[in-house]
N, C-alpha and C positions, 0 to 999 in steps of 0.2 A: 504493500500500500504506500510505499515511499513516493511513487509517482504522483500521488494526490497532493503532496506537499507543494505549496505555491512556489517556494524558493527553489525547490528541486526542478519544478516545471520551468521556471524562468531560466535556470541554468542550461537546461537541455535545449530550449528554443534559441535559435540564433537571434541575438539582439540587433536592433537597427542601429546603425552607426551613430545617428543623432542621439538616441537614448544613451548609448554607451559613452558618448563624448561628454554629455552633460553630467553623467554620474562620475566620470573620471575627473572632471573639473571640480565638482563638489569634494571629491575625495582628496584631490591635490590641495584644495583650499584648507580642508580639515587638517591634512598632514602638515601644511605650512604653519597654521596657527598653533597646532600642537607642538611642533618643533620649536617655534619661536618662543612659546610659553616655557618650554623646557629650558632653552638656552638662557632666557631671562632669569629663571629661578637659579640656574647655576651661576650666572653672573652676580646675582644678589648675594649668594652664599660666599662667593670669593671676596666681595667687598666688605662683608660683615667682619 
């Protein structure tokens, strides 16, 4: 019954490039903010 799972279904279906692109953009933005947040925390620790 794993095929019934929506995430599994999405993975099996070929995504449209447009959709894939927007998702990757959001993902990149998230990674960027997460990374900058981490580096800021590390910088703050160094200055303390």
